[in-house]
N, C-alpha and C positions, 0 to 999 in steps of 0.2 A: 250542554254547558261544559266548559273546560276550566279546570282549576289548576293553577301552577303555583309553585312556591309554598307548598304545604310543609309545616313543621311536623316531624315525626309521622311521616306518611303511612307507615305500617300500622301504627296505633289508630290513626284517623280512619283508615278503611275498615279496620276491625270494629270500630265503634259506630260507624255510619249505619244506621238502621239495623243494628245487630239482631234484634228479635224478629225481623221481617225477611230474612234471607230464605230463599227457596232453593237456590243453587249457588255454589261458589267453587272457584278453582284458583289455586295459587302455584306459581312457578318461581324461579329465581328472580326474574325481572318483571313479571306481570302478575296481576291479580284481577279476577273478574267475579262479579256477583250479580244475581238477579233477585229482585224484591217484589213482593206484592203488598200494596198498601191500599187503603181506602182511596178510591179515585183512579187507580190504574197500576200499571207496571213501571218499574224503574230498573235500569241496567247501569252498572258501574264498571268501568274499565280503568285500571290503574297501571301506569308504567313507572315502576320504582326508579329506573335509571334516569328518566326524564323528570322525575318528581312532579308528575301530573296525573290528574284524575279527569276522566270524561264521564259525564252523566247523560244518559238518554232517558227521557221520561215523558209520560202522557201529560197534557196540560192540566188535567184534573188533579195531578199530584204536585203541581208547582208550589203551593203553600206548604205542603209537607216537606218537600225537598229544601226550600228556603229555611223553614223552621229548624230542620235537622242540622243544616249547615251553621245556623246561628247558635244552636246548642253546642256545637263543637268549635266554637270560636277560638279556643286556645290553640288549635292547630292551624288556624287560618289568619293569624295576626299579620302575616307578611304575604298572604296569598293574593293573587290577581285572578279574577273570575270573569269570563266572557261567555256570552251565550246568545241564543236566538229563541224568542218565545212568541206565541201568537196571542198577544193582548193588544187591544186598541189603546193608543196613547194620543194625546192632543199635542200638536206641534206648536212650539212657542218661538217667535223670532224667525230669522231667516238663515240660520246656520245650517250647514249640511256637510256630509262626508261623501265623496264620490270615489267609487272603486270601479274597476272594469266590470261592466254589466249591471251595476246597481248604483243608486243614489239614495242616501239615507238623510232625511231631514232631522235635525236635532229636536228631540221631544223633551229631554230633560238633561240638564247638566248641573249637578249639585256635588256637594262634598261626598266623595266616595262612589258616585254613580253617574254614568253617562248613558243616555238612551237615544236611539235614533230609529226612525221608521221609514219604510219604503211604501207604506200604505197597506201591506199585507203582513209583513213580519216586523217585529221589534227586536233590534239587537241592543245589547248592553255590555258594558264593562264595569266592573265594580270591585271594591275592596269589601271586607267583611262589614264595614259600616254601611256601604252602599247596598248590600244585600238586605239589611234592615229597612232601608228606605224603599227598596223594591218590594219587599213584603208588605209594607204599609200601602204602597201604591196599588198593588193588586188586591188589596182588601183582606190580607191574612194577618196583619199586624194587630197588636193589642193596643 
């Protein structure tokens, strides 16, 4: 998952799963941290100069990652989030996105969330509102 356009990025990365860090490193332009949570491992890499965060995580931690991002919504009000997850989604309609080597059929297009699937992976782009929709869709929402 890649997040761009984060407000106060240094504060965001310090608050993201603060109690679960098992290793972290910070330089002038980059920050990285590893976390252990119920369901698996998470790795965060932050590039301060590009104002972006990349998250790698096991699928068992998807609900935790989405919930944590929603908890930190004040930093993500203008953020754009893209990612690829292995969840099955139902395709609606005939829309698709074709890129070299792949064709993604539109699975969901709603306010703040777009999802597509190639039958194996589901790709998405979202705003913070879209992450709430995604959490509801994967069964982690209240």
